C-alpha positions as CSV (number, residue, x, y, z in Angstrom):
1,M,32.5,43.8,42.6
2,S,30.9,40.4,42.6
3,R,29.8,38.7,45.7
4,E,32.6,36.1,45.4
5,K,35.3,38.8,45.1
6,W,33.7,40.7,48.1
7,R,33.8,37.5,50.2
8,K,37.5,37.1,49.2
9,W,38.5,40.6,50.5
10,L,36.1,40.7,53.5
11,P,38.5,39.1,56.0
12,Y,41.0,41.9,55.2
13,T,38.7,44.8,55.6
14,P,39.3,45.4,59.4
15,V,43.0,45.2,59.0
16,A,42.9,47.7,56.1
17,A,40.7,50.1,58.1
18,V,43.2,50.0,61.0
19,V,46.1,50.6,58.6
20,I,44.3,53.5,57.1
21,V,43.6,55.1,60.5
22,I,47.2,54.7,61.6
23,L,48.4,56.3,58.4
24,I,46.1,59.2,58.8
25,A,47.2,59.6,62.5
26,L,50.8,59.6,61.4
27,A,50.2,62.1,58.7
28,L,48.5,64.5,61.1
29,D,51.2,63.9,63.8
30,L,54.0,64.8,61.3
31,A,52.1,67.8,60.1
32,L,51.7,69.2,63.6
33,G,55.3,68.5,64.7
34,G,54.7,65.4,66.7
35,P,54.2,65.0,70.4
36,G,57.9,64.4,71.2
37,N,59.1,67.5,69.4
38,P,59.4,70.5,71.7
39,I,58.3,74.0,70.6
40,P,61.3,75.7,69.0
41,Q,62.9,78.4,71.2
42,N,62.2,81.2,68.7
43,Q,58.5,80.2,68.5
44,A,56.2,82.0,71.0
45,Q,54.5,79.8,73.5
46,P,50.7,79.8,73.6
47,P,49.2,82.1,76.2
48,E,48.1,79.1,78.3
49,V,51.6,77.8,78.7
50,V,53.0,81.3,79.6
51,R,50.2,81.8,82.1
52,S,50.8,78.4,83.8
53,T,54.6,79.1,84.0
54,V,54.1,82.4,85.8
55,E,51.5,81.1,88.2
56,A,53.8,78.1,89.1
57,A,56.8,80.3,89.9
58,P,57.2,81.0,93.6
59,V,56.8,84.6,94.6
60,S,59.5,85.6,97.2
61,P,60.3,89.3,97.6
62,T,64.0,90.0,97.6
63,P,65.1,92.6,100.1
64,W,67.0,95.6,98.8
65,V,70.7,95.4,99.7
66,P,72.7,98.7,99.4
67,P,75.7,98.5,97.1
68,A,79.1,97.7,98.7
69,T,80.4,101.1,97.6
70,D,78.0,102.8,100.1
71,T,80.2,101.6,103.0
72,P,83.5,103.5,103.2
73,T,86.6,101.3,103.3
74,P,90.1,102.4,104.0
75,G,92.2,103.1,101.0
76,P,95.4,101.2,100.2
77,T,97.5,103.8,102.0
78,A,95.6,103.7,105.3
79,I,97.2,100.6,106.7
80,P,100.8,101.4,105.6
81,G,100.3,104.8,107.2
82,V,99.3,103.3,110.5
83,V,102.2,100.8,110.4
84,A,104.7,103.6,109.6
85,Q,103.4,105.6,112.6
86,V,103.7,102.7,114.9
87,R,107.3,102.0,113.6
88,D,108.2,105.7,114.3
89,Q,106.8,105.5,117.8
90,T,108.8,102.3,118.5
91,R,112.0,103.9,117.2
92,I,111.6,107.0,119.4
93,S,110.8,104.8,122.4
94,D,113.9,102.6,121.7
95,L,116.2,105.6,121.6
96,Y,114.9,106.8,125.0
97,A,115.5,103.3,126.4
98,I,119.0,103.3,125.1
99,A,119.6,106.8,126.6
100,V,118.5,105.5,130.0
101,A,121.0,102.6,129.7
102,L,123.7,105.1,128.6
103,D,123.1,107.1,131.8
104,Q,123.5,104.0,133.9
105,Y,126.7,103.1,132.1
106,R,128.1,106.6,132.7
107,S,127.2,106.5,136.4
108,A,129.1,103.2,136.7
109,K,132.0,103.9,134.3
110,G,132.4,107.7,134.5
111,G,131.6,108.4,130.9
112,F,129.7,107.2,127.8
113,P,131.1,104.6,125.5
114,S,133.1,106.6,123.0
115,T,133.1,106.4,119.2
116,D,135.7,109.2,119.0
117,D,132.8,111.4,117.7
118,N,132.3,109.1,114.7
119,V,128.9,107.8,113.6
120,Q,128.6,104.1,114.2
121,S,125.8,101.6,113.8
122,A,124.2,101.0,117.2
123,C,125.5,97.6,118.2
124,G,125.6,96.4,114.5
125,Y,129.0,94.7,115.0
126,K,129.1,93.4,118.6
127,D,132.9,93.3,118.8
128,L,133.4,96.8,117.3
129,A,130.4,98.9,118.1
130,A,130.8,101.1,121.2
131,L,127.1,101.0,122.1
132,C,127.3,97.2,122.6
133,K,129.0,98.0,125.9
134,I,125.6,99.0,127.5
135,S,124.3,95.4,127.1
136,D,124.9,94.9,130.9
137,Y,122.1,97.5,131.3
138,L,120.0,96.8,128.3
139,D,120.0,93.4,126.6
140,P,119.3,93.1,123.8
141,V,120.1,96.6,122.6
142,P,117.0,97.5,120.5
143,S,117.2,97.7,116.7
144,D,115.0,99.2,114.1
145,P,111.6,97.4,113.6
146,I,112.3,96.9,109.9
147,G,115.4,94.9,110.7
148,D,118.9,94.8,109.1
149,V,120.8,96.7,111.8
150,I,123.6,97.9,109.5
151,I,121.3,99.4,106.9
152,N,118.1,100.3,108.8
153,G,119.3,100.3,112.4
154,Y,120.0,103.0,114.9
155,W,123.2,105.0,115.0
156,Y,125.3,106.3,117.9
157,V,127.9,109.2,118.2
158,S,129.8,110.0,121.3
159,D,133.0,111.7,122.4
160,G,132.7,110.1,125.9
161,K,131.1,113.2,127.4
162,K,128.0,113.6,125.3
163,F,126.1,111.4,122.8
164,T,123.6,111.5,120.0
165,L,121.3,108.6,119.1
166,I,119.9,108.6,115.6
167,A,117.0,106.8,113.9
168,G,115.7,107.0,110.4
169,V,111.9,107.7,110.6
170,D,109.2,107.1,108.0
171,S,107.3,110.3,108.5
172,P,108.9,113.8,108.1
173,A,106.7,115.0,110.9
174,D,108.5,112.6,113.3
175,G,111.9,113.9,112.3
176,T,113.9,116.4,114.3
177,P,116.1,118.2,111.7
178,A,116.9,121.0,114.2
179,T,118.8,118.5,116.4
180,C,120.5,116.5,113.6
181,E,123.8,117.5,112.0
182,Q,124.1,117.3,108.3
183,R,126.8,114.6,108.6
184,F,124.2,112.3,110.1
185,Y,122.1,112.6,107.0
186,D,125.2,112.0,104.8
187,H,126.2,108.9,106.8
188,T,122.8,107.2,107.1
189,N,121.5,108.2,103.7
190,K,118.1,108.7,105.2
191,P,115.8,111.7,104.3
192,N,114.1,111.8,107.7
193,L,116.0,111.5,111.0
194,Y,115.1,111.6,114.7
195,C,118.1,112.6,116.8
196,L,118.2,112.3,120.6
197,N,121.0,114.3,122.2
198,S,122.3,113.9,125.7
199,V,121.8,116.7,128.2
200,N,125.1,117.8,129.9
């Protein structure tokens, strides 16, 4: 190149050098993936990176907690069983309270309220049920804890001289089949009955 031509291109030499350096840097950057491109998930990290991640993680020992199944819990039948037992105790206690009121009625009136020896709901129909007459001595007259006096309530049988009080119970162990007549089972349609008979 002649001296004149060299002088003509001389002012552009630094610019050209800078452009060449930038092009080389870009080519290397693209070849290596670029600084802004993360390492793909499926590509293993260099050992330095893994080491620094482990060292940076806080070390806090986790105490061992026994599994929840190690603690015994009541099964689904435990609570209903307890509730049924309490209901039966309430029923028996109610019948004895009614029997005390019946004795008070007899002392005052000379006999028990009569059903003509028929089974009646215990004060289910206030105007018709004979047992409602004891309300002066026991008010209100107790009813089964389940409710619905006509279906689940107590029953009363009397000829005026003796009586039987009847309750349907949940547990066969709380029943008294020896003191219950078959007609009581037929009338109440209950498999387990507790019967409290008056003592003459």
